Kinemage of the C-alpha trace (Angstrom):
@kinemage 1
@onewidth
@group {chain A} dominant
@subgroup {mainchain}
@vectorlist {calphas} color= white
{ca unk a 1} P -23.251 -6.284 -116.959
{ca unk a 2} L -20.449 -8.640 -116.097
{ca unk a 3} L -17.987 -10.019 -118.573
{ca unk a 4} L -18.817 -13.508 -119.802
{ca unk a 5} L -16.283 -15.999 -118.475
{ca unk a 6} L -14.016 -17.534 -121.043
{ca unk a 7} L -13.170 -21.223 -121.273
{ca unk a 8} L -10.050 -23.066 -122.153
{ca unk a 9} L -11.630 -24.724 -125.238
{ca unk a 10} L -10.970 -23.526 -128.774
{ca unk a 11} L -12.845 -20.489 -130.043
{ca unk a 12} L -15.956 -21.204 -132.118
{ca unk a 13} L -17.540 -18.700 -134.478
{ca unk a 14} L -21.326 -18.324 -134.352
{ca unk a 15} L -23.535 -15.930 -136.249
{ca unk a 16} L -25.817 -13.546 -134.407
{ca unk a 17} L -28.943 -12.649 -136.423
{ca unk a 18} L -31.166 -9.729 -135.457
{ca unk a 19} L -34.238 -8.644 -137.440
{ca unk a 20} L -35.882 -5.269 -136.959
{ca unk a 21} L -38.164 -2.841 -138.802
{ca unk a 22} L -37.121 0.691 -139.664
{ca unk a 23} L -40.242 2.389 -140.955
{ca unk a 24} L -41.500 0.372 -143.930
{ca unk a 25} L -38.196 -1.459 -144.343
{ca unk a 26} L -37.356 -4.809 -142.802
{ca unk a 27} L -33.679 -5.081 -141.871
{ca unk a 28} L -31.530 -8.013 -140.842
{ca unk a 29} L -28.267 -7.639 -138.892
{ca unk a 30} L -25.849 -10.569 -139.100
{ca unk a 31} L -22.680 -10.448 -137.000
{ca unk a 32} L -20.145 -13.295 -136.550
{ca unk a 33} L -19.144 -13.686 -132.888
{ca unk a 34} L -16.267 -15.652 -131.417
{ca unk a 35} L -17.272 -17.894 -128.516
{ca unk a 36} L -16.466 -17.802 -125.697
{ca unk a 37} L -17.101 -14.047 -125.594
{ca unk a 38} L -14.054 -12.299 -124.072
{ca unk a 39} L -15.523 -8.802 -123.768
{ca unk a 40} L -18.320 -7.093 -121.924
{ca unk a 41} L -21.690 -7.470 -123.625
{ca unk a 42} L -22.528 -3.803 -123.027
{ca unk a 43} L -19.345 -2.793 -124.852
{ca unk a 44} L -20.138 -5.180 -127.700
{ca unk a 45} L -23.643 -3.750 -127.954
{ca unk a 46} L -22.297 -0.205 -128.136
{ca unk a 47} L -19.854 -1.122 -130.903
{ca unk a 48} L -22.634 -2.739 -132.963
{ca unk a 49} L -24.815 0.357 -132.588
{ca unk a 50} L -21.970 2.603 -133.729
{ca unk a 51} L -20.532 0.511 -136.572
{ca unk a 52} L -23.843 -0.438 -138.179
{ca unk a 53} L -25.627 2.857 -137.464
{ca unk a 54} L -28.551 1.196 -135.722
{ca unk a 55} L -31.430 3.596 -134.934
{ca unk a 56} L -31.643 4.623 -131.313
{ca unk a 57} L -35.185 3.283 -130.871
{ca unk a 58} L -33.838 -0.208 -131.573
{ca unk a 59} L -31.121 0.051 -128.892
{ca unk a 60} L -32.918 -1.718 -126.025
{ca unk a 61} L -34.341 -4.423 -128.278
{ca unk a 62} L -30.898 -5.123 -129.765
{ca unk a 63} L -29.287 -5.333 -126.338
{ca unk a 64} L -31.933 -7.752 -125.061
{ca unk a 65} L -31.631 -9.972 -128.117
{ca unk a 66} L -27.815 -9.942 -127.983
{ca unk a 67} L -27.783 -10.795 -124.283
{ca unk a 68} L -30.199 -13.690 -124.714
{ca unk a 69} L -28.209 -15.032 -127.668
{ca unk a 70} L -24.885 -14.944 -125.817
{ca unk a 71} L -26.318 -16.532 -122.672
{ca unk a 72} L -28.091 -19.263 -124.654
{ca unk a 73} L -25.058 -20.198 -126.733
{ca unk a 74} L -22.753 -20.058 -123.713
{ca unk a 75} L -25.064 -22.388 -121.778
{ca unk a 76} L -25.163 -24.796 -124.717
{ca unk a 77} L -21.367 -24.809 -124.830
{ca unk a 78} L -21.203 -25.541 -121.115
{ca unk a 79} L -23.716 -28.369 -121.516
{ca unk a 80} L -21.733 -29.909 -124.355
{ca unk a 81} L -18.520 -29.699 -122.346
{ca unk a 82} L -20.249 -31.238 -119.317
{ca unk a 83} L -21.616 -34.125 -121.383
{ca unk a 84} L -18.186 -34.690 -122.892
{ca unk a 85} L -16.584 -34.704 -119.433
{ca unk a 86} L -19.156 -37.196 -118.110
{ca unk a 87} L -18.572 -39.408 -121.130
{ca unk a 88} L -14.808 -39.426 -120.485
{ca unk a 89} L -15.484 -40.213 -116.826
{ca unk a 90} L -17.816 -43.152 -117.534
{ca unk a 91} L -15.513 -44.556 -120.194
{ca unk a 92} L -12.576 -44.578 -117.766
{ca unk a 93} L -10.454 -42.013 -119.603
{ca unk a 94} L -10.238 -39.884 -116.414
{ca unk a 95} L -9.069 -41.128 -112.997
{ca unk a 96} L -11.872 -40.528 -110.486
{ca unk a 97} L -9.528 -40.335 -107.503
{ca unk a 98} L -7.289 -37.808 -109.214
{ca unk a 99} L -10.294 -35.688 -110.154
{ca unk a 100} L -11.777 -35.704 -106.649
{ca unk a 101} L -8.395 -34.827 -105.133
{ca unk a 102} L -8.083 -31.873 -107.501
{ca unk a 103} L -11.586 -30.664 -106.581
{ca unk a 104} L -10.898 -31.073 -102.872
{ca unk a 105} L -7.592 -29.205 -103.121
{ca unk a 106} L -9.166 -26.348 -105.074
{ca unk a 107} L -11.998 -26.053 -102.561
{ca unk a 108} L -9.650 -25.984 -99.583
{ca unk a 109} L -7.365 -23.405 -101.190
{ca unk a 110} L -10.210 -21.022 -102.016
{ca unk a 111} L -12.346 -21.409 -98.876
{ca unk a 112} L -11.454 -19.470 -95.727
{ca unk a 113} L -12.843 -22.203 -93.500
{ca unk a 114} L -10.165 -24.622 -94.694
{ca unk a 115} L -7.332 -22.083 -94.944
{ca unk a 116} L -4.210 -22.966 -93.028
{ca unk a 117} L -3.561 -20.750 -90.011
{ca unk a 118} L -0.460 -18.615 -90.130
{ca unk a 119} L 2.428 -20.322 -88.455
{ca unk a 120} L 3.605 -18.232 -85.483
{ca unk a 121} L 7.196 -17.089 -85.733
{ca unk a 122} L 9.815 -17.732 -83.094
{ca unk a 123} L 10.168 -14.002 -82.380
{ca unk a 124} L 6.444 -13.628 -81.703
{ca unk a 125} L 6.354 -16.669 -79.438
{ca unk a 126} L 9.395 -15.517 -77.501
{ca unk a 127} L 7.965 -12.003 -77.161
{ca unk a 128} L 4.722 -13.352 -75.679
{ca unk a 129} L 6.579 -15.643 -73.288
{ca unk a 130} L 8.972 -12.908 -72.156
{ca unk a 131} L 6.158 -10.406 -71.636
{ca unk a 132} L 4.336 -12.903 -69.441
{ca unk a 133} L 7.412 -13.798 -67.390
{ca unk a 134} L 8.635 -10.240 -66.857
{ca unk a 135} L 5.240 -9.453 -65.284
{ca unk a 136} L 5.509 -12.440 -62.948
{ca unk a 137} L 7.647 -13.285 -59.888
{ca unk a 138} L 10.294 -14.484 -62.359
{ca unk a 139} L 11.161 -10.892 -63.291
{ca unk a 140} L 13.885 -10.630 -60.645
{ca unk a 141} L 15.542 -13.793 -61.935
{ca unk a 142} L 15.398 -12.526 -65.513
{ca unk a 143} L 17.068 -9.269 -64.530
{ca unk a 144} L 19.769 -11.096 -62.569
{ca unk a 145} L 20.517 -13.358 -65.524
{ca unk a 146} L 20.661 -10.411 -67.930
{ca unk a 147} L 23.001 -8.591 -65.545
{ca unk a 148} L 25.309 -11.617 -65.336
{ca unk a 149} L 25.513 -11.734 -69.120
{ca unk a 150} L 26.205 -7.989 -69.153
{ca unk a 151} L 29.049 -8.409 -66.649
{ca unk a 152} L 30.563 -11.190 -68.776
{ca unk a 153} L 30.544 -9.007 -71.887
{ca unk a 154} L 31.934 -6.069 -69.897
{ca unk a 155} L 34.847 -8.188 -68.659
{ca unk a 156} L 35.631 -9.263 -72.213
{ca unk a 157} L 35.539 -5.646 -73.372
{ca unk a 158} L 37.868 -4.654 -70.522
{ca unk a 159} L 40.310 -7.386 -71.540
{ca unk a 160} L 40.114 -6.213 -75.146
{ca unk a 161} L 40.774 -2.603 -74.193
{ca unk a 162} L 43.696 -3.610 -71.982
{ca unk a 163} L 45.267 -5.749 -74.699
{ca unk a 164} L 44.748 -3.011 -77.277
{ca unk a 165} L 46.305 -0.460 -74.921
{ca unk a 166} L 49.390 -2.641 -74.406
{ca unk a 167} L 49.721 -3.145 -78.146
{ca unk a 168} L 49.527 0.594 -78.831
{ca unk a 169} L 52.089 1.359 -76.127
{ca unk a 170} L 54.478 -1.247 -77.508
{ca unk a 171} L 54.003 0.044 -81.039
{ca unk a 172} L 54.541 3.635 -79.886
{ca unk a 173} L 57.852 2.633 -78.289
{ca unk a 174} L 58.912 0.811 -81.453
{ca unk a 175} L 57.993 3.800 -83.598
{ca unk a 176} L 60.021 6.127 -81.347
{ca unk a 177} L 63.081 3.922 -81.826
{ca unk a 178} L 62.546 3.875 -85.584
{ca unk a 179} L 62.189 7.655 -85.719
{ca unk a 180} L 65.448 8.079 -83.793
{ca unk a 181} L 67.245 5.948 -86.380
{ca unk a 182} L 65.620 7.764 -89.305
{ca unk a 183} L 68.321 9.178 -91.534
{ca unk a 184} L 71.062 7.081 -89.973
{ca unk a 185} L 70.406 3.399 -90.551
{ca unk a 186} L 66.734 3.590 -91.581
{ca unk a 187} L 64.949 5.358 -94.434
{ca unk a 188} L 61.404 6.601 -94.993
{ca unk a 189} L 60.596 3.296 -96.630
{ca unk a 190} L 61.517 1.478 -93.415
{ca unk a 191} L 59.304 3.809 -91.354
{ca unk a 192} L 56.366 3.207 -93.674
{ca unk a 193} L 56.925 -0.542 -93.472
{ca unk a 194} L 56.877 -0.448 -89.659
{ca unk a 195} L 53.721 1.710 -89.666
{ca unk a 196} L 52.069 -0.750 -92.048
{ca unk a 197} L 52.991 -3.655 -89.779
{ca unk a 198} L 51.547 -1.821 -86.785
{ca unk a 199} L 48.303 -1.144 -88.629
{ca unk a 200} L 47.996 -4.782 -89.692
{ca unk a 201} L 48.602 -5.934 -86.119
{ca unk a 202} L 45.876 -3.594 -84.850
{ca unk a 203} L 43.432 -4.877 -87.461
{ca unk a 204} L 44.179 -8.494 -86.578
{ca unk a 205} L 43.634 -7.823 -82.882
{ca unk a 206} L 40.415 -5.880 -83.477
{ca unk a 207} L 39.034 -8.593 -85.754
{ca unk a 208} L 39.945 -11.264 -83.214
{ca unk a 209} L 38.085 -9.543 -80.387
{ca unk a 210} L 35.147 -8.577 -82.614
{ca unk a 211} L 34.741 -12.212 -83.630
{ca unk a 212} L 34.973 -13.397 -80.031
{ca unk a 213} L 32.454 -10.836 -78.782
{ca unk a 214} L 30.056 -11.734 -81.579
{ca unk a 215} L 30.374 -15.422 -80.775
{ca unk a 216} L 29.841 -14.884 -77.043
{ca unk a 217} L 26.803 -12.668 -77.694
{ca unk a 218} L 25.307 -15.313 -79.975
{ca unk a 219} L 25.812 -18.018 -77.351
{ca unk a 220} L 24.292 -15.817 -74.649
{ca unk a 221} L 21.251 -15.034 -76.781
{ca unk a 222} L 20.666 -18.696 -77.600
{ca unk a 223} L 21.055 -19.779 -73.969
{ca unk a 224} L 18.872 -16.965 -72.647
{ca unk a 225} L 16.006 -17.585 -75.061
{ca unk a 226} L 16.113 -21.316 -74.425
{ca unk a 227} L 16.112 -20.768 -70.666
{ca unk a 228} L 13.151 -18.364 -70.873
{ca unk a 229} L 11.106 -20.816 -72.954
{ca unk a 230} L 11.914 -23.692 -70.597
{ca unk a 231} L 11.011 -21.646 -67.526
{ca unk a 232} L 7.692 -20.690 -69.075
{ca unk a 233} L 6.926 -24.316 -69.894
{ca unk a 234} L 7.699 -25.323 -66.311
{ca unk a 235} L 5.448 -22.588 -64.961
{ca unk a 236} L 2.613 -23.834 -67.164
{ca unk a 237} L 2.612 -27.120 -65.238
{ca unk a 238} L 0.233 -26.545 -62.377
{ca unk a 239} L 1.767 -29.110 -60.032
{ca unk a 240} L 5.199 -27.475 -60.236
{ca unk a 241} L 4.247 -23.810 -60.424
{ca unk a 242} L 4.219 -23.163 -56.675
{ca unk a 243} L 7.596 -24.828 -56.170
{ca unk a 244} L 9.151 -22.886 -59.045
{ca unk a 245} L 7.742 -19.626 -57.753
{ca unk a 246} L 9.300 -20.278 -54.351
{ca unk a 247} L 12.655 -20.974 -55.980
{ca unk a 248} L 12.410 -17.734 -57.941
{ca unk a 249} L 11.624 -15.689 -54.853
{ca unk a 250} L 14.464 -17.211 -52.849
{ca unk a 251} L 17.166 -16.545 -55.451
{ca unk a 252} L 19.513 -13.730 -54.332
{ca unk a 253} L 19.519 -10.477 -56.218
{ca unk a 254} L 22.987 -10.139 -57.664
{ca unk a 255} L 22.231 -6.612 -58.791
{ca unk a 256} L 21.734 -5.582 -55.180
{ca unk a 257} L 24.925 -7.338 -54.128
{ca unk a 258} L 26.875 -5.608 -56.851
{ca unk a 259} L 25.366 -2.316 -55.787
{ca unk a 260} L 26.381 -2.792 -52.159
{ca unk a 261} L 29.914 -3.965 -52.947
{ca unk a 262} L 30.534 -1.203 -55.456
{ca unk a 263} L 28.838 1.646 -53.652
{ca unk a 264} L 32.164 3.168 -52.662
{ca unk a 265} L 33.659 2.583 -56.109
{ca unk a 266} L 30.909 4.257 -58.080
{ca unk a 267} L 28.945 7.369 -57.320
{ca unk a 268} L 26.476 8.843 -59.730
{ca unk a 269} L 26.997 12.426 -60.717
{ca unk a 270} L 24.042 14.545 -59.615
{ca unk a 271} L 21.758 15.215 -62.560
{ca unk a 272} L 20.023 18.547 -63.037
{ca unk a 273} L 16.432 18.230 -64.162
{ca unk a 274} L 13.176 20.147 -64.026
{ca unk a 275} L 9.689 18.778 -64.680
{ca unk a 276} L 6.560 20.554 -65.874
{ca unk a 277} L 2.977 19.565 -66.573
{ca unk a 278} L 1.252 21.389 -69.411
{ca unk a 279} L -2.171 21.274 -71.033
{ca unk a 280} L -2.318 21.819 -74.787
{ca unk a 281} L -5.269 21.894 -77.155
{ca unk a 282} L -7.773 24.272 -78.678
{ca unk a 283} L -10.916 22.965 -76.975
{ca unk a 284} L -10.267 19.493 -75.599
{ca unk a 285} L -6.929 19.873 -73.832
{ca unk a 286} L -4.420 17.064 -73.370
{ca unk a 287} L -1.979 16.868 -70.488
{ca unk a 288} L 1.696 16.341 -71.332
{ca unk a 289} L 4.791 16.064 -69.160
{ca unk a 290} L 7.884 18.081 -70.020
{ca unk a 291} L 11.321 17.494 -68.558
{ca unk a 292} L 14.497 19.503 -68.970
{ca unk a 293} L 17.516 17.316 -68.233
{ca unk a 294} L 21.238 18.100 -68.171
{ca unk a 295} L 22.978 14.876 -69.144
{ca unk a 296} L 24.896 13.143 -71.883
{ca unk a 297} L 22.710 11.581 -74.546
{ca unk a 298} L 24.337 8.175 -74.041
{ca unk a 299} L 23.523 8.207 -70.318
{ca unk a 300} L 20.049 7.003 -71.314
{ca unk a 301} L 21.640 3.989 -73.024
{ca unk a 302} L 24.421 2.858 -70.688
{ca unk a 303} L 24.066 0.141 -68.085
{ca unk a 304} L 26.132 0.544 -64.932
{ca unk a 305} L 28.116 -2.468 -63.857
{ca unk a 306} L 28.061 -1.340 -60.219
{ca unk a 307} L 24.887 0.683 -60.213
{ca unk a 308} L 22.610 1.871 -57.472
{ca unk a 309} L 19.127 0.609 -56.739
{ca unk a 310} L 17.829 3.259 -59.132
{ca unk a 311} L 19.629 1.611 -62.049
{ca unk a 312} L 17.881 -1.680 -61.295
{ca unk a 313} L 14.509 0.063 -61.197
{ca unk a 314} L 15.216 1.727 -64.537
{ca unk a 315} L 16.208 -1.606 -66.023
{ca unk a 316} L 13.042 -3.215 -64.677
{ca unk a 317} L 10.873 -0.407 -66.051
{ca unk a 318} L 12.485 -0.727 -69.481
{ca unk a 319} L 11.907 -4.488 -69.480
{ca unk a 320} L 8.281 -4.179 -68.334
{ca unk a 321} L 7.422 -1.774 -71.157
{ca unk a 322} L 9.391 -3.569 -73.901
{ca unk a 323} L 6.281 -5.187 -75.435
{ca unk a 324} L 3.736 -2.560 -74.459
{ca unk a 325} L 2.095 0.599 -75.745
{ca unk a 326} L 4.413 2.807 -73.652
{ca unk a 327} L 7.744 2.709 -75.456
{ca unk a 328} L 10.648 5.116 -74.928
{ca unk a 329} L 12.472 6.812 -77.786
{ca unk a 330} L 15.685 8.802 -78.151
{ca unk a 331} L 16.834 11.154 -80.929
{ca unk a 332} L 20.478 11.033 -82.040
{ca unk a 333} L 21.841 13.738 -84.354
{ca unk a 334} L 24.038 11.980 -86.934
{ca unk a 335} L 25.632 12.621 -90.325
{ca unk a 336} L 24.356 11.392 -93.681
{ca unk a 337} L 26.216 8.054 -93.695
{ca unk a 338} L 24.363 4.974 -92.473
{ca unk a 339} L 27.151 3.339 -90.456
{ca unk a 340} L 28.743 3.325 -87.011
{ca unk a 341} L 32.318 4.322 -87.805
{ca unk a 342} L 32.704 7.833 -86.396
{ca unk a 343} L 31.401 10.421 -83.964
{ca unk a 344} L 28.335 9.834 -81.856
{ca unk a 345} L 27.432 6.835 -84.024
{ca unk a 346} L 30.619 5.036 -83.010
{ca unk a 347} L 30.068 5.855 -79.334
{ca unk a 348} L 26.486 4.620 -79.515
{ca unk a 349} L 27.540 1.403 -81.261
{ca unk a 350} L 30.114 0.821 -78.514
{ca unk a 351} L 27.430 1.171 -75.841
{ca unk a 352} L 25.058 -1.118 -77.763
{ca unk a 353} L 27.722 -3.846 -77.859
{ca unk a 354} L 28.278 -3.783 -74.102
{ca unk a 355} L 25.134 -5.827 -73.514
{ca unk a 356} L 23.644 -8.613 -75.626
{ca unk a 357} L 20.302 -7.851 -77.266
{ca unk a 358} L 18.103 -10.891 -76.610
{ca unk a 359} L 15.101 -9.700 -78.648
{ca unk a 360} L 16.220 -7.804 -81.760
{ca unk a 361} L 19.033 -8.134 -84.323
{ca unk a 362} L 22.338 -6.495 -83.473
{ca unk a 363} L 22.932 -2.888 -84.499
{ca unk a 364} L 25.155 -3.843 -87.457
{ca unk a 365} L 22.443 -6.090 -88.914
{ca unk a 366} L 19.824 -3.364 -88.531
{ca unk a 367} L 22.078 -0.794 -90.226
{ca unk a 368} L 22.689 -3.163 -93.136
{ca unk a 369} L 18.937 -3.524 -93.580
{ca unk a 370} L 18.537 0.267 -93.484
{ca unk a 371} L 21.197 0.645 -96.183
{ca unk a 372} L 19.331 -1.765 -98.445
{ca unk a 373} L 16.084 0.155 -97.911
{ca unk a 374} L 17.824 3.470 -98.667
{ca unk a 375} L 19.291 2.115 -101.909
{ca unk a 376} L 15.897 0.761 -102.967
{ca unk a 377} L 14.177 4.070 -102.165
{ca unk a 378} L 16.794 6.034 -104.109
{ca unk a 379} L 16.372 3.732 -107.116
{ca unk a 380} L 12.601 4.199 -107.032
{ca unk a 381} L 12.915 7.980 -106.823
{ca unk a 382} L 15.479 8.031 -109.626
{ca unk a 383} L 13.197 6.033 -111.917
{ca unk a 384} L 10.313 8.409 -111.169
{ca unk a 385} L 12.463 11.427 -112.016
{ca unk a 386} L 13.446 9.810 -115.315
{ca unk a 387} L 9.817 9.068 -116.161
{ca unk a 388} L 8.717 12.593 -115.167
{ca unk a 389} L 11.616 14.938 -115.988
{ca unk a 390} L 9.429 18.038 -115.685
{ca unk a 391} L 9.088 17.608 -111.912
{ca unk a 392} L 11.543 19.844 -110.088
{ca unk a 393} L 13.845 18.191 -107.644
{ca unk a 394} L 14.387 19.427 -104.095
{ca unk a 395} L 17.442 21.501 -104.846
{ca unk a 396} L 20.405 20.871 -107.118
{ca unk a 397} L 22.811 20.239 -104.227
{ca unk a 398} L 20.658 17.459 -102.795
{ca unk a 399} L 20.271 15.836 -106.199
{ca unk a 400} L 24.017 15.924 -106.783
{ca unk a 401} L 24.635 14.478 -103.323
{ca unk a 402} L 22.248 11.591 -103.957
{ca unk a 403} L 23.748 10.897 -107.372
{ca unk a 404} L 27.253 10.962 -105.876
{ca unk a 405} L 26.443 8.403 -103.167
{ca unk a 406} L 22.932 6.928 -103.261
{ca unk a 407} L 23.470 5.091 -99.959
{ca unk a 408} L 23.562 8.380 -98.007
{ca unk a 409} L 20.459 9.954 -96.522
{ca unk a 410} L 19.432 13.600 -96.791
{ca unk a 411} L 19.176 16.156 -93.962
{ca unk a 412} L 15.853 15.761 -92.182
{ca unk a 413} L 15.603 12.055 -92.989
{ca unk a 414} L 16.032 9.521 -90.214
{ca unk a 415} L 16.272 5.797 -89.681
{ca unk a 416} L 15.182 3.780 -86.659
{ca unk a 417} L 16.902 1.068 -84.653
{ca unk a 418} L 15.216 -1.162 -82.054
{ca unk a 419} L 16.881 -2.215 -78.827
{ca unk a 420} L 16.150 -4.200 -75.697
{ca unk a 421} L 19.657 -3.923 -74.231
{ca unk a 422} L 19.748 -0.195 -73.457
{ca unk a 423} L 19.137 1.311 -70.049
{ca unk a 424} L 16.100 3.527 -70.664
{ca unk a 425} L 15.460 3.419 -74.413
{ca unk a 426} L 13.632 1.026 -76.743
{ca unk a 427} L 13.760 2.967 -80.021
{ca unk a 428} L 16.515 5.249 -81.346
{ca unk a 429} L 15.825 7.794 -84.098
{ca unk a 430} L 19.017 8.555 -86.036
{ca unk a 431} L 18.222 12.020 -87.444
{ca unk a 432} L 20.471 13.322 -90.220
{ca unk a 433} L 21.520 16.970 -89.765
{ca unk a 434} L 23.868 19.159 -91.794
{ca unk a 435} L 26.264 21.988 -91.002
{ca unk a 436} L 23.405 24.490 -90.702
{ca unk a 437} L 22.443 23.005 -87.342
{ca unk a 438} L 25.991 23.237 -85.998
{ca unk a 439} L 26.586 26.755 -87.323
{ca unk a 440} L 23.260 28.168 -86.150
{ca unk a 441} L 22.053 29.040 -89.658
{ca unk a 442} L 18.678 27.399 -89.188
{ca unk a 443} L 15.076 28.398 -89.841
{ca unk a 444} L 11.659 27.046 -88.963
{ca unk a 445} L 11.554 25.207 -92.313
{ca unk a 446} L 14.958 23.602 -91.899
{ca unk a 447} L 15.004 19.883 -92.772
{ca unk a 448} L 16.182 19.044 -89.243
{ca unk a 449} L 13.144 20.785 -87.735
{ca unk a 450} L 10.799 19.008 -90.125
{ca unk a 451} L 12.581 15.763 -89.298
{ca unk a 452} L 11.817 16.282 -85.606
{ca unk a 453} L 8.171 16.869 -86.490
{ca unk a 454} L 8.085 13.621 -88.461
{ca unk a 455} L 9.712 11.815 -85.530
{ca unk a 456} L 6.940 13.052 -83.243
{ca unk a 457} L 4.401 11.782 -85.753
{ca unk a 458} L 6.032 8.342 -85.761
{ca unk a 459} L 5.937 8.376 -81.961
{ca unk a 460} L 2.202 9.059 -82.039
{ca unk a 461} L 1.473 6.267 -84.506
{ca unk a 462} L 3.731 3.621 -82.925
{ca unk a 463} L 3.005 3.811 -79.172
{ca unk a 464} L 6.149 5.747 -78.194
{ca unk a 465} L 4.932 7.768 -75.228
{ca unk a 466} L 8.307 9.060 -73.994
{ca unk a 467} L 10.797 10.712 -76.332
{ca unk a 468} L 14.105 12.398 -75.490
{ca unk a 469} L 15.174 15.211 -77.814
{ca unk a 470} L 18.490 17.120 -77.686
{ca unk a 471} L 18.118 20.891 -77.586
{ca unk a 472} L 20.142 22.666 -80.276
{ca unk a 473} L 22.110 25.112 -78.141
{ca unk a 474} L 23.358 27.491 -80.821
{ca unk a 475} L 22.404 31.173 -80.537
{ca unk a 476} L 18.610 31.322 -80.129
{ca unk a 477} L 17.932 27.868 -81.517
{ca unk a 478} L 16.751 26.494 -78.184
{ca unk a 479} L 13.973 29.053 -77.929
{ca unk a 480} L 13.067 28.524 -81.593
{ca unk a 481} L 12.946 24.764 -81.154
{ca unk a 482} L 10.771 25.019 -78.047
{ca unk a 483} L 8.346 27.379 -79.786
{ca unk a 484} L 8.087 25.055 -82.769
{ca unk a 485} L 7.513 22.100 -80.488
{ca unk a 486} L 4.524 23.877 -79.028
{ca unk a 487} L 2.880 23.733 -82.442
{ca unk a 488} L 4.027 20.168 -83.074
{ca unk a 489} L 2.569 18.996 -79.773
{ca unk a 490} L -0.683 20.766 -80.601
{ca unk a 491} L -0.783 18.644 -83.764
{ca unk a 492} L -0.410 15.459 -81.737
{ca unk a 493} L -4.106 15.451 -80.910
{ca unk a 494} L -4.937 15.028 -84.600
{ca unk a 495} L -2.372 12.243 -84.940
{ca unk a 496} L -3.200 10.072 -81.927
{ca unk a 497} L -6.503 11.391 -80.589
{ca unk a 498} L -4.994 13.213 -77.608
{ca unk a 499} L -2.797 10.787 -75.649
{ca unk a 500} L -0.679 12.091 -72.795
{ca unk a 501} L 3.046 11.911 -73.536
{ca unk a 502} L 6.367 12.766 -71.930
{ca unk a 503} L 8.881 14.869 -73.852
{ca unk a 504} L 12.383 15.206 -72.415
{ca unk a 505} L 14.555 18.068 -73.653
{ca unk a 506} L 18.206 17.181 -73.259
{ca unk a 507} L 20.963 19.744 -72.738
{ca unk a 508} L 24.672 18.810 -72.576
{ca unk a 509} L 26.595 18.466 -69.347
{ca unk a 510} L 28.921 21.278 -70.372
{ca unk a 511} L 26.380 24.063 -69.811
{ca unk a 512} L 26.408 25.929 -66.532
{ca unk a 513} L 23.705 25.752 -63.903
{ca unk a 514} L 22.845 29.381 -64.613
{ca unk a 515} L 22.107 28.648 -68.261
{ca unk a 516} L 20.186 25.520 -67.300
{ca unk a 517} L 17.866 27.485 -65.039
{ca unk a 518} L 17.450 30.166 -67.701
{ca unk a 519} L 16.131 27.471 -70.023
{ca unk a 520} L 14.029 26.119 -67.183
{ca unk a 521} L 12.397 29.521 -66.706
{ca unk a 522} L 11.816 29.744 -70.453
{ca unk a 523} L 9.744 26.562 -70.641
{ca unk a 524} L 6.656 27.771 -68.689
{ca unk a 525} L 6.589 30.959 -70.757
{ca unk a 526} L 6.718 29.161 -74.112
{ca unk a 527} L 4.394 26.278 -73.181
{ca unk a 528} L 1.976 28.586 -71.447
{ca unk a 529} L -1.527 27.456 -70.599
{ca unk a 530} L -4.519 29.576 -71.496
{ca unk a 531} L -5.954 31.209 -68.405
{ca unk a 532} L -9.460 30.211 -67.421
{ca unk a 533} L -12.330 32.688 -67.563
{ca unk a 534} L -14.981 32.916 -64.853
{ca unk a 535} L -18.336 33.933 -66.313
{ca unk a 536} L -20.878 35.551 -63.998
{ca unk a 537} L -24.365 36.726 -64.832
{ca unk a 538} L -25.548 40.225 -63.998
{ca unk a 539} L -28.493 40.490 -61.619
C-alpha cells in the first residue's frame, strides 16, 4: 500500500478506535494518530499488532478498519482545506490571476507535452553543417581553405624557429666570450647573471610567439566556422544553389598547385607495409584487416606543406569520416605525467599546433580537462579507501606514487584527445607505460597490455574502426603482443557484435627490412585461420 501523502498544514491528532472480540471478552483498542499520516499504513498496522499483542485472527479486520479510518479522515481534511481555499477565493483574499498563473506554470513544468526542447549547441550545429558540406561539391573548397590556414601557421612557425635559432646563436657567442674572460675580469657570479639573462630572453621570445600563434589560431577558427555557416545558408537558398555550386567547382585546387610546384622539393620516403585479411571467431567469424607498417608514429599526424596527391586524398578521407561511425585512432606510449613538456608528448604537441583545430578544443585545453578529471578520480578513490581500510590496494608502490603526486596516472591507464587537424587520426590514446616496457620485463598481465585491451574495448564502443598500435620491439615482446591481440580481437565480437575493423601494427623506421619481413611472416602464423573441413558421406 502506498504512503499517504502529507500536507503542509499543521498536524492534528485523531483517535483511532477499534473494537473486537477475543473469545468471551470484548476489547477496545484506542490509538492516537497524527494527521496527515507520514508513514506507510502497512507498517503502522504491523506496529500496532506487535505493540498491543493483537491476536492473529484479528489481523485482517484491524488492517481494513485502520485503512478505512485513515482514508476517511484524510478525505475530510482535504474537503475542509478545499472549502477554506474556495472561501478565501470568493472573499478576494487570493488573487485569481496569480493562482491561475501558478497552476499553468506547474502544469507546463511537469508535462512532457509542454516541456521546452533542448537548445542545440553551437558545436552540434557546426558539426551537422560541416558534415553536410564535406559530402557536397564544397568539399574541395573546404580543403583548400584549411590548407591555406595550415600554410599560414607553418610560415609563422618557421619565422619563430628562425628567430629562436638566431637568438640561440647570438647567446652562444656571448657565452663563449664570457667564458674566455672567466677568471680574468669576470667571476662565476657574472657567468650566472649572463645565463639568467639568456634564459629570460628565451622565455620572453617563446611567450611572444606562443601568444601570437594562439591569437592567429583563434582568428582562423572564428573565420572558418563563420564562413562554413554562411556557405551552408547560401546553399540552402534554392535560387542560388546552382550558381554557388558552379563557383565551387571552378575554384582552383591550391593543394594540387602546391604539389606540382613542390614536387622536386619534397619526395616521400618509401614506406614498407604489408596487409593481411583474417577471419576470427569461434562459430560466426568476423573479417578483420591487419597491416604491418614501418613508419614514425607522428607520420600519421603530420600534414605536408608540399605534399603529393596522396596527401590530399588522406586529408579528404579524414575529413569525410570526422563525424561518422568510422573513426581512426592512434596509440601513443607516454609517461605518467599529463602534460606536453617532454619526449613524444612534446613532439606530438608541436605537430598538433602546426594546424588549427576547427572542431575541438586545443590540446592544452583538453589536457587541462584531463588533469581535473584525474584529480577528481584520485580524490574519490582516496575517500573510498578511507571508508573501507580493509580493502587491499593495488600494490604499495602504486599507492605511494599516487599519494606523492595525485595528478599523475598509473601504468596501464590512458587518456584520450580528440583532433580534426591531424593527417590520418581523429582520436589519440595516450597510454601510460613504465620502465618494464622499455626494459623488456613484461608479462601477459602487465598493465600496459591490459591498457591496450581496454583501448580496443573503447574502440569497439565508440565507432573507432581503425586503430594504429606501436609494436613493442624488445626481445620477444612483439610476438607476445601479437599473440595477446589474437585473443583481444576474438573478444571484440562480444563487445561490438562482430564489426570488421582495421588494426595497424607500427614498427619504427630504424628496423631493417630483414626484421620487417620476419615480423611480416610471423603475422599469418599467429593470426592463423582455422582450416575448413569437407564432410562426405559414405555410400
